[in-house]
PDB file of N, CA, C and O in Angstrom:
ATOM      1  N   MET A   1      -8.385-188.297-175.505  1.00  0.00           N
ATOM      2  CA  MET A   1      -8.401-187.161-174.594  1.00  0.00           C
ATOM      3  C   MET A   1      -7.407-187.423-173.476  1.00  0.00           C
ATOM      4  O   MET A   1      -7.461-188.482-172.851  1.00  0.00           O
ATOM      5  N   PRO A   2      -6.490-186.482-173.203  1.00  0.00           N
ATOM      6  CA  PRO A   2      -5.496-186.709-172.165  1.00  0.00           C
ATOM      7  C   PRO A   2      -6.118-186.752-170.769  1.00  0.00           C
ATOM      8  O   PRO A   2      -7.122-186.091-170.502  1.00  0.00           O
ATOM      9  N   ASP A   3      -5.520-187.521-169.907  1.00  0.00           N
ATOM     10  CA  ASP A   3      -5.938-187.614-168.516  1.00  0.00           C
ATOM     11  C   ASP A   3      -5.637-186.284-167.830  1.00  0.00           C
ATOM     12  O   ASP A   3      -4.520-185.779-167.934  1.00  0.00           O
ATOM     13  N   ALA A   4      -6.627-185.705-167.124  1.00  0.00           N
ATOM     14  CA  ALA A   4      -6.449-184.405-166.475  1.00  0.00           C
ATOM     15  C   ALA A   4      -5.368-184.445-165.396  1.00  0.00           C
ATOM     16  O   ALA A   4      -4.788-183.409-165.071  1.00  0.00           O
ATOM     17  N   ARG A   5      -5.092-185.610-164.844  1.00  0.00           N
ATOM     18  CA  ARG A   5      -4.074-185.728-163.797  1.00  0.00           C
ATOM     19  C   ARG A   5      -2.671-185.860-164.368  1.00  0.00           C
ATOM     20  O   ARG A   5      -1.692-185.663-163.648  1.00  0.00           O
ATOM     21  N   SER A   6      -2.558-186.184-165.635  1.00  0.00           N
ATOM     22  CA  SER A   6      -1.259-186.415-166.247  1.00  0.00           C
ATOM     23  C   SER A   6      -0.615-185.090-166.654  1.00  0.00           C
ATOM     24  O   SER A   6      -1.290-184.216-167.199  1.00  0.00           O
ATOM     25  N   PRO A   7       0.694-184.934-166.393  1.00  0.00           N
ATOM     26  CA  PRO A   7       1.375-183.711-166.830  1.00  0.00           C
ATOM     27  C   PRO A   7       1.671-183.723-168.332  1.00  0.00           C
ATOM     28  O   PRO A   7       2.031-182.690-168.897  1.00  0.00           O
ATOM     29  N   ILE A   8       1.523-184.881-168.983  1.00  0.00           N
ATOM     30  CA  ILE A   8       1.838-185.004-170.401  1.00  0.00           C
ATOM     31  C   ILE A   8       0.611-184.630-171.223  1.00  0.00           C
ATOM     32  O   ILE A   8      -0.472-185.181-171.022  1.00  0.00           O
ATOM     33  N   ARG A   9       0.786-183.694-172.149  1.00  0.00           N
ATOM     34  CA  ARG A   9      -0.319-183.229-172.983  1.00  0.00           C
ATOM     35  C   ARG A   9      -0.263-183.824-174.388  1.00  0.00           C
ATOM     36  O   ARG A   9      -1.293-184.245-174.916  1.00  0.00           O
ATOM     37  N   HIS A  10       0.903-183.867-174.995  1.00  0.00           N
ATOM     38  CA  HIS A  10       1.071-184.398-176.342  1.00  0.00           C
ATOM     39  C   HIS A  10       2.365-185.194-176.379  1.00  0.00           C
ATOM     40  O   HIS A  10       3.347-184.823-175.736  1.00  0.00           O
ATOM     41  N   HIS A  11       2.365-186.289-177.133  1.00  0.00           N
ATOM     42  CA  HIS A  11       3.573-187.103-177.239  1.00  0.00           C
ATOM     43  C   HIS A  11       3.632-187.687-178.645  1.00  0.00           C
ATOM     44  O   HIS A  11       2.648-188.235-179.143  1.00  0.00           O
ATOM     45  N   LEU A  12       4.795-187.566-179.279  1.00  0.00           N
ATOM     46  CA  LEU A  12       4.987-188.066-180.626  1.00  0.00           C
ATOM     47  C   LEU A  12       6.360-188.723-180.695  1.00  0.00           C
ATOM     48  O   LEU A  12       7.353-188.153-180.244  1.00  0.00           O
ATOM     49  N   VAL A  13       6.410-189.924-181.262  1.00  0.00           N
ATOM     50  CA  VAL A  13       7.683-190.618-181.452  1.00  0.00           C
ATOM     51  C   VAL A  13       7.834-190.946-182.928  1.00  0.00           C
ATOM     52  O   VAL A  13       6.942-191.538-183.536  1.00  0.00           O
ATOM     53  N   LEU A  14       8.970-190.557-183.503  1.00  0.00           N
ATOM     54  CA  LEU A  14       9.285-190.824-184.895  1.00  0.00           C
ATOM     55  C   LEU A  14      10.492-191.758-184.956  1.00  0.00           C
ATOM     56  O   LEU A  14      11.335-191.754-184.059  1.00  0.00           O
ATOM     57  N   TYR A  15      10.567-192.560-186.024  1.00  0.00           N
ATOM     58  CA  TYR A  15      11.650-193.537-186.170  1.00  0.00           C
ATOM     59  C   TYR A  15      12.286-193.408-187.549  1.00  0.00           C
ATOM     60  O   TYR A  15      11.635-193.018-188.518  1.00  0.00           O
ATOM     61  N   ARG A  16      13.567-193.744-187.614  1.00  0.00           N
ATOM     62  CA  ARG A  16      14.274-193.827-188.900  1.00  0.00           C
ATOM     63  C   ARG A  16      15.137-195.078-188.867  1.00  0.00           C
ATOM     64  O   ARG A  16      15.977-195.250-187.984  1.00  0.00           O
ATOM     65  N   ARG A  17      14.914-195.949-189.846  1.00  0.00           N
ATOM     66  CA  ARG A  17      15.679-197.199-189.914  1.00  0.00           C
ATOM     67  C   ARG A  17      16.515-197.215-191.178  1.00  0.00           C
ATOM     68  O   ARG A  17      16.058-196.807-192.246  1.00  0.00           O
ATOM     69  N   ASP A  18      17.735-197.685-191.050  1.00  0.00           N
ATOM     70  CA  ASP A  18      18.633-197.852-192.190  1.00  0.00           C
ATOM     71  C   ASP A  18      19.218-199.259-192.100  1.00  0.00           C
ATOM     72  O   ASP A  18      20.296-199.445-191.536  1.00  0.00           O
ATOM     73  N   PRO A  19      18.513-200.259-192.654  1.00  0.00           N
ATOM     74  CA  PRO A  19      18.952-201.645-192.514  1.00  0.00           C
ATOM     75  C   PRO A  19      20.313-201.921-193.153  1.00  0.00           C
ATOM     76  O   PRO A  19      21.045-202.798-192.694  1.00  0.00           O
ATOM     77  N   GLU A  20      20.655-201.183-194.202  1.00  0.00           N
ATOM     78  CA  GLU A  20      21.942-201.407-194.861  1.00  0.00           C
ATOM     79  C   GLU A  20      23.111-201.096-193.932  1.00  0.00           C
ATOM     80  O   GLU A  20      24.150-201.752-193.990  1.00  0.00           O
ATOM     81  N   GLN A  21      22.937-200.100-193.081  1.00  0.00           N
ATOM     82  CA  GLN A  21      24.000-199.740-192.137  1.00  0.00           C
ATOM     83  C   GLN A  21      23.738-200.299-190.738  1.00  0.00           C
ATOM     84  O   GLN A  21      24.546-200.106-189.830  1.00  0.00           O
ATOM     85  N   GLY A  22      22.614-200.987-190.567  1.00  0.00           N
ATOM     86  CA  GLY A  22      22.295-201.576-189.274  1.00  0.00           C
ATOM     87  C   GLY A  22      21.977-200.538-188.215  1.00  0.00           C
ATOM     88  O   GLY A  22      22.291-200.737-187.041  1.00  0.00           O
ATOM     89  N   ARG A  23      21.355-199.427-188.612  1.00  0.00           N
ATOM     90  CA  ARG A  23      21.042-198.349-187.676  1.00  0.00           C
ATOM     91  C   ARG A  23      19.533-198.164-187.549  1.00  0.00           C
ATOM     92  O   ARG A  23      18.788-198.320-188.517  1.00  0.00           O
ATOM     93  N   ALA A  24      19.111-197.836-186.363  1.00  0.00           N
ATOM     94  CA  ALA A  24      17.721-197.482-186.102  1.00  0.00           C
ATOM     95  C   ALA A  24      17.739-196.358-185.070  1.00  0.00           C
ATOM     96  O   ALA A  24      18.318-196.498-183.992  1.00  0.00           O
ATOM     97  N   ARG A  25      17.104-195.252-185.413  1.00  0.00           N
ATOM     98  CA  ARG A  25      17.107-194.076-184.547  1.00  0.00           C
ATOM     99  C   ARG A  25      15.675-193.683-184.175  1.00  0.00           C
ATOM    100  O   ARG A  25      14.717-194.078-184.839  1.00  0.00           O
ATOM    101  N   PHE A  26      15.549-192.904-183.107  1.00  0.00           N
ATOM    102  CA  PHE A  26      14.256-192.385-182.686  1.00  0.00           C
ATOM    103  C   PHE A  26      14.371-190.884-182.427  1.00  0.00           C
ATOM    104  O   PHE A  26      15.456-190.365-182.162  1.00  0.00           O
ATOM    105  N   PHE A  27      13.240-190.205-182.507  1.00  0.00           N
ATOM    106  CA  PHE A  27      13.140-188.791-182.168  1.00  0.00           C
ATOM    107  C   PHE A  27      11.796-188.622-181.492  1.00  0.00           C
ATOM    108  O   PHE A  27      10.753-188.818-182.116  1.00  0.00           O
ATOM    109  N   SER A  28      11.814-188.256-180.214  1.00  0.00           N
ATOM    110  CA  SER A  28      10.600-188.158-179.413  1.00  0.00           C
ATOM    111  C   SER A  28      10.336-186.702-179.051  1.00  0.00           C
ATOM    112  O   SER A  28      11.256-185.968-178.691  1.00  0.00           O
ATOM    113  N   LEU A  29       9.076-186.289-179.147  1.00  0.00           N
ATOM    114  CA  LEU A  29       8.647-184.943-178.773  1.00  0.00           C
ATOM    115  C   LEU A  29       7.500-185.069-177.777  1.00  0.00           C
ATOM    116  O   LEU A  29       6.574-185.854-177.981  1.00  0.00           O
ATOM    117  N   MET A  30       7.566-184.288-176.693  1.00  0.00           N
ATOM    118  CA  MET A  30       6.531-184.380-175.675  1.00  0.00           C
ATOM    119  C   MET A  30       6.287-182.997-175.070  1.00  0.00           C
ATOM    120  O   MET A  30       7.230-182.317-174.666  1.00  0.00           O
ATOM    121  N   ILE A  31       5.023-182.586-175.011  1.00  0.00           N
ATOM    122  CA  ILE A  31       4.646-181.356-174.321  1.00  0.00           C
ATOM    123  C   ILE A  31       4.133-181.765-172.953  1.00  0.00           C
ATOM    124  O   ILE A  31       3.270-182.636-172.839  1.00  0.00           O
ATOM    125  N   GLU A  32       4.666-181.134-171.913  1.00  0.00           N
ATOM    126  CA  GLU A  32       4.255-181.467-170.552  1.00  0.00           C
ATOM    127  C   GLU A  32       4.262-180.218-169.688  1.00  0.00           C
ATOM    128  O   GLU A  32       4.825-179.190-170.064  1.00  0.00           O
ATOM    129  N   ARG A  33       3.638-180.318-168.538  1.00  0.00           N
ATOM    130  CA  ARG A  33       3.677-179.266-167.526  1.00  0.00           C
ATOM    131  C   ARG A  33       4.481-179.802-166.344  1.00  0.00           C
ATOM    132  O   ARG A  33       4.315-180.953-165.939  1.00  0.00           O
ATOM    133  N   ASP A  34       5.355-178.952-165.796  1.00  0.00           N
ATOM    134  CA  ASP A  34       6.088-179.387-164.612  1.00  0.00           C
ATOM    135  C   ASP A  34       5.256-179.077-163.361  1.00  0.00           C
ATOM    136  O   ASP A  34       4.112-178.635-163.476  1.00  0.00           O
ATOM    137  N   LEU A  35       5.812-179.300-162.191  1.00  0.00           N
ATOM    138  CA  LEU A  35       5.075-179.095-160.940  1.00  0.00           C
ATOM    139  C   LEU A  35       4.659-177.652-160.721  1.00  0.00           C
ATOM    140  O   LEU A  35       3.730-177.389-159.957  1.00  0.00           O
ATOM    141  N   PHE A  36       5.329-176.714-161.375  1.00  0.00           N
ATOM    142  CA  PHE A  36       5.029-175.299-161.205  1.00  0.00           C
ATOM    143  C   PHE A  36       4.115-174.774-162.305  1.00  0.00           C
ATOM    144  O   PHE A  36       3.817-173.580-162.336  1.00  0.00           O
ATOM    145  N   GLY A  37       3.665-175.644-163.208  1.00  0.00           N
ATOM    146  CA  GLY A  37       2.757-175.256-164.275  1.00  0.00           C
ATOM    147  C   GLY A  37       3.441-174.740-165.519  1.00  0.00           C
ATOM    148  O   GLY A  37       2.770-174.306-166.455  1.00  0.00           O
ATOM    149  N   THR A  38       4.773-174.779-165.553  1.00  0.00           N
ATOM    150  CA  THR A  38       5.518-174.330-166.720  1.00  0.00           C
ATOM    151  C   THR A  38       5.318-175.320-167.862  1.00  0.00           C
ATOM    152  O   THR A  38       5.376-176.533-167.658  1.00  0.00           O
ATOM    153  N   ILE A  39       5.085-174.801-169.055  1.00  0.00           N
ATOM    154  CA  ILE A  39       4.881-175.653-170.225  1.00  0.00           C
ATOM    155  C   ILE A  39       6.231-175.911-170.865  1.00  0.00           C
ATOM    156  O   ILE A  39       6.976-174.980-171.171  1.00  0.00           O
ATOM    157  N   ARG A  40       6.540-177.194-171.066  1.00  0.00           N
ATOM    158  CA  ARG A  40       7.848-177.607-171.585  1.00  0.00           C
ATOM    159  C   ARG A  40       7.673-178.478-172.818  1.00  0.00           C
ATOM    160  O   ARG A  40       6.774-179.316-172.883  1.00  0.00           O
ATOM    161  N   LEU A  41       8.553-178.265-173.798  1.00  0.00           N
ATOM    162  CA  LEU A  41       8.653-179.167-174.939  1.00  0.00           C
ATOM    163  C   LEU A  41       9.935-179.954-174.743  1.00  0.00           C
ATOM    164  O   LEU A  41      11.027-179.387-174.764  1.00  0.00           O
ATOM    165  N   VAL A  42       9.803-181.257-174.554  1.00  0.00           N
ATOM    166  CA  VAL A  42      10.949-182.127-174.303  1.00  0.00           C
ATOM    167  C   VAL A  42      11.249-182.887-175.587  1.00  0.00           C
ATOM    168  O   VAL A  42      10.390-183.592-176.117  1.00  0.00           O
ATOM    169  N   ARG A  43      12.486-182.738-176.088  1.00  0.00           N
ATOM    170  CA  ARG A  43      12.947-183.472-177.271  1.00  0.00           C
ATOM    171  C   ARG A  43      13.964-184.497-176.811  1.00  0.00           C
ATOM    172  O   ARG A  43      14.878-184.180-176.049  1.00  0.00           O
ATOM    173  N   ASN A  44      13.804-185.720-177.274  1.00  0.00           N
ATOM    174  CA  ASN A  44      14.721-186.799-176.928  1.00  0.00           C
ATOM    175  C   ASN A  44      15.041-187.541-178.210  1.00  0.00           C
ATOM    176  O   ASN A  44      14.131-187.874-178.970  1.00  0.00           O
ATOM    177  N   TRP A  45      16.329-187.812-178.472  1.00  0.00           N
ATOM    178  CA  TRP A  45      16.727-188.470-179.710  1.00  0.00           C
ATOM    179  C   TRP A  45      17.956-189.328-179.496  1.00  0.00           C
ATOM    180  O   TRP A  45      18.727-189.112-178.561  1.00  0.00           O
ATOM    181  N   GLY A  46      18.130-190.308-180.376  1.00  0.00           N
ATOM    182  CA  GLY A  46      19.297-191.177-180.309  1.00  0.00           C
ATOM    183  C   GLY A  46      19.026-192.502-181.001  1.00  0.00           C
ATOM    184  O   GLY A  46      18.045-192.653-181.730  1.00  0.00           O
ATOM    185  N   TYR A  47      19.916-193.462-180.760  1.00  0.00           N
ATOM    186  CA  TYR A  47      19.746-194.800-181.319  1.00  0.00           C
ATOM    187  C   TYR A  47      18.755-195.580-180.476  1.00  0.00           C
ATOM    188  O   TYR A  47      18.735-195.453-179.252  1.00  0.00           O
ATOM    189  N   ILE A  48      17.926-196.394-181.138  1.00  0.00           N
ATOM    190  CA  ILE A  48      16.974-197.230-180.420  1.00  0.00           C
ATOM    191  C   ILE A  48      17.759-198.190-179.529  1.00  0.00           C
ATOM    192  O   ILE A  48      18.732-198.807-179.960  1.00  0.00           O
ATOM    193  N   GLY A  49      17.318-198.301-178.289  1.00  0.00           N
ATOM    194  CA  GLY A  49      18.001-199.153-177.325  1.00  0.00           C
ATOM    195  C   GLY A  49      18.930-198.384-176.411  1.00  0.00           C
ATOM    196  O   GLY A  49      19.507-198.960-175.489  1.00  0.00           O
ATOM    197  N   THR A  50      19.090-197.063-176.655  1.00  0.00           N
ATOM    198  CA  THR A  50      19.913-196.228-175.786  1.00  0.00           C
ATOM    199  C   THR A  50      19.045-195.155-175.144  1.00  0.00           C
ATOM    200  O   THR A  50      17.906-194.936-175.554  1.00  0.00           O
ATOM    201  N   LYS A  51      19.585-194.499-174.150  1.00  0.00           N
ATOM    202  CA  LYS A  51      18.882-193.411-173.484  1.00  0.00           C
ATOM    203  C   LYS A  51      18.768-192.199-174.405  1.00  0.00           C
ATOM    204  O   LYS A  51      17.774-191.474-174.359  1.00  0.00           O
ATOM    205  N   GLY A  52      19.763-191.982-175.226  1.00  0.00           N
ATOM    206  CA  GLY A  52      19.752-190.852-176.145  1.00  0.00           C
ATOM    207  C   GLY A  52      20.079-189.540-175.442  1.00  0.00           C
ATOM    208  O   GLY A  52      20.549-189.523-174.304  1.00  0.00           O
ATOM    209  N   GLN A  53      19.823-188.463-176.137  1.00  0.00           N
ATOM    210  CA  GLN A  53      20.060-187.123-175.601  1.00  0.00           C
ATOM    211  C   GLN A  53      18.726-186.436-175.411  1.00  0.00           C
ATOM    212  O   GLN A  53      17.724-186.813-176.018  1.00  0.00           O
ATOM    213  N   GLU A  54      18.724-185.409-174.548  1.00  0.00           N
ATOM    214  CA  GLU A  54      17.476-184.712-174.256  1.00  0.00           C
ATOM    215  C   GLU A  54      17.706-183.211-174.206  1.00  0.00           C
ATOM    216  O   GLU A  54      18.739-182.740-173.729  1.00  0.00           O
ATOM    217  N   LYS A  55      16.728-182.471-174.706  1.00  0.00           N
ATOM    218  CA  LYS A  55      16.751-181.014-174.674  1.00  0.00           C
ATOM    219  C   LYS A  55      15.359-180.554-174.274  1.00  0.00           C
ATOM    220  O   LYS A  55      14.361-181.078-174.771  1.00  0.00           O
ATOM    221  N   VAL A  56      15.287-179.565-173.368  1.00  0.00           N
ATOM    222  CA  VAL A  56      14.009-179.045-172.892  1.00  0.00           C
ATOM    223  C   VAL A  56      13.918-177.565-173.248  1.00  0.00           C
ATOM    224  O   VAL A  56      14.843-176.797-172.983  1.00  0.00           O
ATOM    225  N   ASP A  57      12.791-177.169-173.852  1.00  0.00           N
ATOM    226  CA  ASP A  57      12.512-175.770-174.170  1.00  0.00           C
ATOM    227  C   ASP A  57      11.247-175.359-173.436  1.00  0.00           C
ATOM    228  O   ASP A  57      10.286-176.127-173.376  1.00  0.00           O
ATOM    229  N   LEU A  58      11.237-174.152-172.875  1.00  0.00           N
ATOM    230  CA  LEU A  58      10.077-173.629-172.150  1.00  0.00           C
ATOM    231  C   LEU A  58       9.271-172.717-173.059  1.00  0.00           C
ATOM    232  O   LEU A  58       9.833-171.985-173.874  1.00  0.00           O
ATOM    233  N   TYR A  59       7.930-172.763-172.914  1.00  0.00           N
ATOM    234  CA  TYR A  59       7.039-171.940-173.724  1.00  0.00           C
ATOM    235  C   TYR A  59       6.013-171.267-172.830  1.00  0.00           C
ATOM    236  O   TYR A  59       5.621-171.823-171.803  1.00  0.00           O
ATOM    237  N   PRO A  60       5.569-170.060-173.218  1.00  0.00           N
ATOM    238  CA  PRO A  60       4.594-169.344-172.395  1.00  0.00           C
ATOM    239  C   PRO A  60       3.183-169.903-172.483  1.00  0.00           C
ATOM    240  O   PRO A  60       2.377-169.681-171.578  1.00  0.00           O
ATOM    241  N   SER A  61       2.863-170.633-173.570  1.00  0.00           N
ATOM    242  CA  SER A  61       1.517-171.192-173.703  1.00  0.00           C
ATOM    243  C   SER A  61       1.580-172.535-174.423  1.00  0.00           C
ATOM    244  O   SER A  61       2.537-172.843-175.134  1.00  0.00           O
ATOM    245  N   GLU A  62       0.522-173.327-174.213  1.00  0.00           N
ATOM    246  CA  GLU A  62       0.467-174.648-174.845  1.00  0.00           C
ATOM    247  C   GLU A  62       0.342-174.562-176.375  1.00  0.00           C
ATOM    248  O   GLU A  62       0.957-175.371-177.069  1.00  0.00           O
ATOM    249  N   PRO A  63      -0.433-173.608-176.926  1.00  0.00           N
ATOM    250  CA  PRO A  63      -0.483-173.508-178.397  1.00  0.00           C
ATOM    251  C   PRO A  63       0.886-173.199-179.017  1.00  0.00           C
ATOM    252  O   PRO A  63       1.203-173.719-180.087  1.00  0.00           O
ATOM    253  N   GLU A  64       1.689-172.373-178.372  1.00  0.00           N
ATOM    254  CA  GLU A  64       3.032-172.090-178.898  1.00  0.00           C
ATOM    255  C   GLU A  64       3.901-173.341-178.862  1.00  0.00           C
ATOM    256  O   GLU A  64       4.655-173.602-179.800  1.00  0.00           O
ATOM    257  N   ALA A  65       3.801-174.113-177.789  1.00  0.00           N
ATOM    258  CA  ALA A  65       4.557-175.355-177.686  1.00  0.00           C
ATOM    259  C   ALA A  65       4.087-176.347-178.747  1.00  0.00           C
ATOM    260  O   ALA A  65       4.903-177.069-179.319  1.00  0.00           O
ATOM    261  N   ALA A  66       2.777-176.392-179.016  1.00  0.00           N
ATOM    262  CA  ALA A  66       2.236-177.296-180.032  1.00  0.00           C
ATOM    263  C   ALA A  66       2.749-176.910-181.424  1.00  0.00           C
ATOM    264  O   ALA A  66       3.058-177.785-182.232  1.00  0.00           O
ATOM    265  N   ARG A  67       2.840-175.599-181.708  1.00  0.00           N
ATOM    266  CA  ARG A  67       3.385-175.163-183.001  1.00  0.00           C
ATOM    267  C   ARG A  67       4.846-175.571-183.131  1.00  0.00           C
ATOM    268  O   ARG A  67       5.284-176.006-184.197  1.00  0.00           O
ATOM    269  N   ALA A  68       5.599-175.429-182.044  1.00  0.00           N
ATOM    270  CA  ALA A  68       7.010-175.841-182.062  1.00  0.00           C
ATOM    271  C   ALA A  68       7.130-177.347-182.268  1.00  0.00           C
ATOM    272  O   ALA A  68       7.994-177.803-183.016  1.00  0.00           O
ATOM    273  N   LEU A  69       6.264-178.123-181.608  1.00  0.00           N
ATOM    274  CA  LEU A  69       6.272-179.586-181.776  1.00  0.00           C
ATOM    275  C   LEU A  69       6.030-179.941-183.237  1.00  0.00           C
ATOM    276  O   LEU A  69       6.736-180.781-183.795  1.00  0.00           O
ATOM    277  N   GLU A  70       5.039-179.309-183.862  1.00  0.00           N
ATOM    278  CA  GLU A  70       4.744-179.599-185.265  1.00  0.00           C
ATOM    279  C   GLU A  70       5.906-179.198-186.171  1.00  0.00           C
ATOM    280  O   GLU A  70       6.199-179.891-187.145  1.00  0.00           O
ATOM    281  N   GLY A  71       6.567-178.090-185.859  1.00  0.00           N
ATOM    282  CA  GLY A  71       7.727-177.667-186.643  1.00  0.00           C
ATOM    283  C   GLY A  71       8.859-178.673-186.561  1.00  0.00           C
ATOM    284  O   GLY A  71       9.462-179.017-187.577  1.00  0.00           O
ATOM    285  N   TRP A  72       9.154-179.152-185.343  1.00  0.00           N
ATOM    286  CA  TRP A  72      10.198-180.164-185.173  1.00  0.00           C
ATOM    287  C   TRP A  72       9.821-181.458-185.875  1.00  0.00           C
ATOM    288  O   TRP A  72      10.665-182.093-186.508  1.00  0.00           O
ATOM    289  N   ALA A  73       8.545-181.853-185.765  1.00  0.00           N
ATOM    290  CA  ALA A  73       8.099-183.092-186.396  1.00  0.00           C
ATOM    291  C   ALA A  73       8.255-183.000-187.913  1.00  0.00           C
ATOM    292  O   ALA A  73       8.712-183.954-188.544  1.00  0.00           O
ATOM    293  N   GLU A  74       7.882-181.869-188.503  1.00  0.00           N
ATOM    294  CA  GLU A  74       8.012-181.697-189.950  1.00  0.00           C
ATOM    295  C   GLU A  74       9.480-181.745-190.382  1.00  0.00           C
ATOM    296  O   GLU A  74       9.816-182.357-191.396  1.00  0.00           O
ATOM    297  N   THR A  75      10.347-181.096-189.607  1.00  0.00           N
ATOM    298  CA  THR A  75      11.780-181.116-189.919  1.00  0.00           C
ATOM    299  C   THR A  75      12.322-182.540-189.894  1.00  0.00           C
ATOM    300  O   THR A  75      13.076-182.930-190.786  1.00  0.00           O
ATOM    301  N   GLN A  76      11.951-183.310-188.894  1.00  0.00           N
ATOM    302  CA  GLN A  76      12.449-184.676-188.775  1.00  0.00           C
ATOM    303  C   GLN A  76      11.860-185.573-189.862  1.00  0.00           C
ATOM    304  O   GLN A  76      12.539-186.476-190.349  1.00  0.00           O
ATOM    305  N   ARG A  77      10.618-185.338-190.244  1.00  0.00           N
ATOM    306  CA  ARG A  77      10.030-186.128-191.341  1.00  0.00           C
ATOM    307  C   ARG A  77      10.768-185.861-192.649  1.00  0.00           C
ATOM    308  O   ARG A  77      10.950-186.770-193.459  1.00  0.00           O
ATOM    309  N   GLN A  78      11.191-184.623-192.853  1.00  0.00           N
ATOM    310  CA  GLN A  78      11.971-184.308-194.048  1.00  0.00           C
ATOM    311  C   GLN A  78      13.322-185.024-194.026  1.00  0.00           C
ATOM    312  O   GLN A  78      13.897-185.288-195.082  1.00  0.00           O
ATOM    313  N   ARG A  79      13.826-185.335-192.854  1.00  0.00           N
ATOM    314  CA  ARG A  79      15.095-186.046-192.717  1.00  0.00           C
ATOM    315  C   ARG A  79      14.927-187.563-192.794  1.00  0.00           C
ATOM    316  O   ARG A  79      15.903-188.298-192.646  1.00  0.00           O
ATOM    317  N   GLY A  80      13.707-188.036-193.023  1.00  0.00           N
ATOM    318  CA  GLY A  80      13.489-189.471-193.198  1.00  0.00           C
ATOM    319  C   GLY A  80      12.860-190.182-192.026  1.00  0.00           C
ATOM    320  O   GLY A  80      12.676-191.398-192.085  1.00  0.00           O
ATOM    321  N   TYR A  81      12.520-189.474-190.959  1.00  0.00           N
ATOM    322  CA  TYR A  81      11.833-190.099-189.821  1.00  0.00           C
ATOM    323  C   TYR A  81      10.357-190.277-190.158  1.00  0.00           C
ATOM    324  O   TYR A  81       9.767-189.446-190.847  1.00  0.00           O
ATOM    325  N   THR A  82       9.763-191.368-189.667  1.00  0.00           N
ATOM    326  CA  THR A  82       8.352-191.647-189.910  1.00  0.00           C
ATOM    327  C   THR A  82       7.690-192.135-188.623  1.00  0.00           C
ATOM    328  O   THR A  82       8.357-192.567-187.683  1.00  0.00           O
ATOM    329  N   ASP A  83       6.354-192.052-188.609  1.00  0.00           N
ATOM    330  CA  ASP A  83       5.581-192.649-187.530  1.00  0.00           C
ATOM    331  C   ASP A  83       5.517-194.144-187.809  1.00  0.00           C
ATOM    332  O   ASP A  83       5.602-194.569-188.961  1.00  0.00           O
ATOM    333  N   LEU A  84       5.370-194.927-186.772  1.00  0.00           N
ATOM    334  CA  LEU A  84       5.250-196.375-187.002  1.00  0.00           C
ATOM    335  C   LEU A  84       3.889-196.767-187.448  1.00  0.00           C
ATOM    336  O   LEU A  84       3.632-197.948-187.681  1.00  0.00           O
TER     337      LEU A  84
END
């Protein structure tokens, strides 16, 4: 159960490793509320050990953001990303 004081509601991190090429990547998804109560889906991706890139999408409700999170997670799993 999430902490009521925390702005973070859901967080998922997926990984993809390719030992033959010496690459390891991550894809992070997080639903959070900002100080104004806006619901945001934050996507962060890149090579493990780097800051990576970030994209923020705003949603009118938490269920819509959760559906988007699941859609992104499914897309990334099809690309070879897995949970640890």
